[in-house]
N, C-alpha and C positions, 0 to 999 in steps of 0.2 A: 458642635461639641462632641458628637458621637465619635468623631475621629480621635479625640483625646483618649477615649477608652479603647479604641481599636489599636492605637499606637502602644498603649500599655499591654494590650493583649499579645502583640508581637513579642514584646520583651519577655512576658511570662512563658509563652510557647517556646521561645528560644532557650530559656533556662531549663525548661523541662526536657527539651531535645538534648541539650548538652549533658545534663545529669543522667539521662537515659542511655547515653553512648559514652561509656567510660573511657574508651581509647582516645576518642577525640577530645574529651574533657581534659584528660591528662596531658595530651600534647599541647592543648591551648593554654595550659597553665604556665608552661615554661617561659615563653617570651614575656608574659605579664610579670612573672616573678623576677626575671632579670631586670626589667625596667623599674620595678618597684624598689629594688635594692639601690639603684642609682638615684632615683627620685627621693627616696627617704633620706639619703645622705645629704642631698641638696637642700631639702626642707629643714633638716636639723641645723645645717649651716646657716640658713636664713633665720631660723629662730634665735640662734645665738648672736647673729650679727645685725639684726634688723634695727635694734635700738641705736647702735653705733652709726648705722647708715642714716637714720633719721637725724641724729645729732649733727652729723657732717653736712646734711642737706639743709639744715635750718640754723645757720650761725646767727642769723638776725634775732633769734629768740634767746640767745645766751643770757641777756640781761633782764629778761622778763621775770617778774615776781611770781611767787606761788599764789594761787594754784595754776595760773595760766600756762606756765612753762610745762608743767606736768601734763595738763590736759591736752595741749597741742601735741607734744611728742609721744605721749602714750597713745593718743588717738591715731596719729600717723603710723606708729609702730604696728598697731592692730591692722590698719588698712594695708600696709606693706605686706604683712603676713597673709592677709585674706587674698590680696592680689596674687601672691605667690601660689597659694592653694588653687585659685581660679586657673592660673596658667598651667599648673601641674596637672589638674584634672583634664584640661583640654589636650595638652601635649602628651599626656600619658597614653591616651588612646592612639594618637598618631605615631608615637615612638614604638609602642607595643606592636602595632600593625606592621611597622617597618621592620622591626627585629624579627617578627614572626611571619613575614610575608608568605613563605611556602606553606607553613602550618595552617594559616587562616584561609589561604586560597583553597587548600585541600579540604578543610573543614566546611567551607561554604559550598564546595562542589558536592560533598557528602550530604549536606542538607538538601540541596536540589535533587540529588539522586533519590533520597529517601521519600521525597514528596512526589516523585514521578514526573513524567513529561520530559521536556528537553533539558539537558544539562549543558549550559553554555560554557565554552572554553575560549579564552582569549586568543590562543594560537601564537602568543608572543614568547620569546625566550625569557628566562628568569630575570636576567639583568635588565631587560627592557621593562618588564612589569615593575621591578623594583624602582627604576628611574621614574616611571610615570607616577607610581604611588608616592614617592618622596616629593616630587615636584608638585603634585596636586595637594598633598598635605601641607607643604610650605605655603601655597597660595591660600589655603583655608586658615592657616595659623596667622597669616598677615591680617586677614579679616578679624580674627579673634583678638589680636593684639590691639587693633583700632578700637574695638568695643571695650576691651579691658581698660585701656587708658581713659576712655570716655567715662566708664562706670567708676573708675578710681577717682576722677575729678569730681563727679557728681556725689561721691561719698562724703564730701566735705559739707554738703547741705545738711543743716541740723534736722534731726528726726527722719526726714526722707532718706538721708544718706545711710541711716542705720536700720531702716525697715524696708522701704520699697526697692532701693538699689540692690541689696543682696538678693532679693527675690528675682529681680530682673537679671541679675548675674547668673543665677541658676537656670533661668529660661534660655539665655544666650548660650550658656555652656551645654545644656541639653540639646539644643538645636544643632550646634556644631558637632556634638558627639554623634548624632544621628547621621549627619553628612559624612563623617569619617567612616563610620561602621558600615553604612550601606554602600560605600564606594567599593568594597571588596566584591560584592555580588554584581553591582551595576557596571563596574569596569569590565568584568567578564562578559557582560552583555553588549559590549561595544559602545557604552555611553561615556562620552568625554565629560570633563568637570562641568562645563557650562550646561549641558543637558541634564546632568544630575541635580544641579542647583535649581533649575527650572522645575523639574519633576517634584522635588521636595517642597518648593515654594507653593505648589498647588495643593499640598497636603500638610500645611504647617502644623495643624493641631495634632495630626498623627505623629509628626516628627517630634513635637513637644511631649506628647504622651509617652513616646518611647524613650526619649533622651533625658528628660528632666528627672524622673525617678532614678535613672542610671547615674546622672550627675550627683544627685544627693547621696547615693550609695557609694560612689567612687571617692567621696571625701574620706571614707574609712579605708585606709590603704589595703589591708588584707582582703576586704570585701571586693575591691576592684579586681584583684587577682582572680578570685573564684568566680566572679561574674563575667569575666572577659570572654571565655569560650561561648557561653550562652548569649552574650551580647552580639557576637558575630553571627551565631545561628539565628537569633531573632531578627537581626538586620537583613539576613538573607531571605527569611520568610516575608519580611516586609517588602523587600525589593521585588520578590516574585509577584506579589499581589499588585503592587503599584504598576509594574510593567505589563501585567496581564489585564488590567482594567480596561473596559471599553472607553471609547472617546479619544479626543486628541491628546497627544503627549509628545515630548521631544523625540525626534527621530535621530538615530545614530548617524554619523557622517556617512556619506555615500561610498567612501572608499572602504575596502576591507580593513578590519582592525589591524591586521598584521602588517599592512602597507601604509597606514596612515602616519603622517609625520606629526607627532604631538609637540 
């Protein structure tokens, strides 16, 4: 459980680093702000249309008497909106990293440089880095979608669906946020997606300690924008320590990163 506190410590250190480096903090805000505007519009649209969507999806309940019709459709409307927020929190990070690829790559390098030692560089052209990032993010989002559908279905279980399932949802969200954010630094270190997943599975509690508080904070839209630069910085600090720890860990592919066919 000490890993839980260590993960949270990376997040705090990352926020301190970002707020202490105004230039990088400002640059890191831009992609997050652009993504926020798009996502806010989508969630507003979902908020207005969720009840109509639920009514369309449950024609079998049209003849139900009160209060059962209201209980079913109101409950489903809440679940649809919660699922929308769940997916928005997860995909917000992926889309922000994609939009801000050059910004966050440079920010991550600046964190490595400020900490001393080797500053890894991928050696890949920008378009290639963008493609790898987009492809890996899509693979992670597919996994998230599977968990999202499962949690949505479990949300129908009385009591458990309204208490345990939302808590599990934030744990899943936090874990995948950590995967997305550490990808920036780990990809520069030549680690492919499979190796990154293995590395984080070995430190699940640290990943949760980093990602779950971030997931909770990201529910508030403007908070997500202001925390994003520090989240990338903290994930870089976490990646540094995870890859420098003694003992067995995933090895990058034997080919040079710039020649490897992903």
